[in-house]
C-alpha positions, 0 to 999 in steps of 0.5 A, a space after each residue: 445649757 447643753 442642747 442633748 440634755 434639753 432634747 432629752 428632757 422634752 422627750 422625757 415630759 412629751 412621753 410622760 403627757 402621752 403614757 397620762 393619757 393613755 391611762 385616764 381611762 376614756 380618751 375621747 377621741 376627734 369627733 363634731 358628731 358625739 363630745 365624748 363623756 368629759 364634755 359631759 354634763 355627768 353620767 349615770 353609774 351602773 354596774 359593780 366591777 373593775 372595768 369602767 365602760 364609757 357609753 353614751 346614748 343619743 336619743 332621737 331628739 338628740 339628747 344625750 344620756 352618758 355612762 359609766 359601766 361597771 362590770 367583769 363581763 368580757 363584752 359589750 353586749 353582756 356588759 350592757 344587759 347585765 346592767 339592764 341599760 339595753 335588751 334585743 332579741 337574738 337573731 342571725 348576726 347577734 343580739 338584734 338591740 331594741 331597747 337602750 336606756 328603756 326607750 325601744 325601736 324596731 325598725 321593722 314598726 317605725 322604722 328606728 333603730 339602735 345603730 351601735 358606734 365605738 369611738 365615733 365610726 359604726 361598729 363593724 360588728 355586734 355589741 354582742 361581738 365586741 369585746 370591752 376596752 375602758 378605752 373605748 367610748 361606747 354610744 348608741 344612736 337612735 337611727 333612720 
């Protein structure tokens, strides 16, 4: 068989695999601390809308709960507030998330807070300034 034909066929096959991974929705990123939602036993479905956001909540005891949030909202903060997953107070730097999945932490009172992560990395902007992206995994982790 022609070597060029083999190379072209292999190239097309690899391109199709990459495209399938990108189009599959929530794509897991390498992270030893937070597994992808596909590793979770089940996720809780919340909201209605065309977009599906992957959200993981990690409590102070290490327990993890995964959510599939359906929304049409433009920002993660608005989407999660609209389904009741988060709540907080507006401050000089945006929304200060104090409650996630019904659990409230206030750093001034209990030295704990909810940290916001995107694809396993500490977020560089607030939840209310983060645009919704179906390819990302958003996480809230209880931290000291």
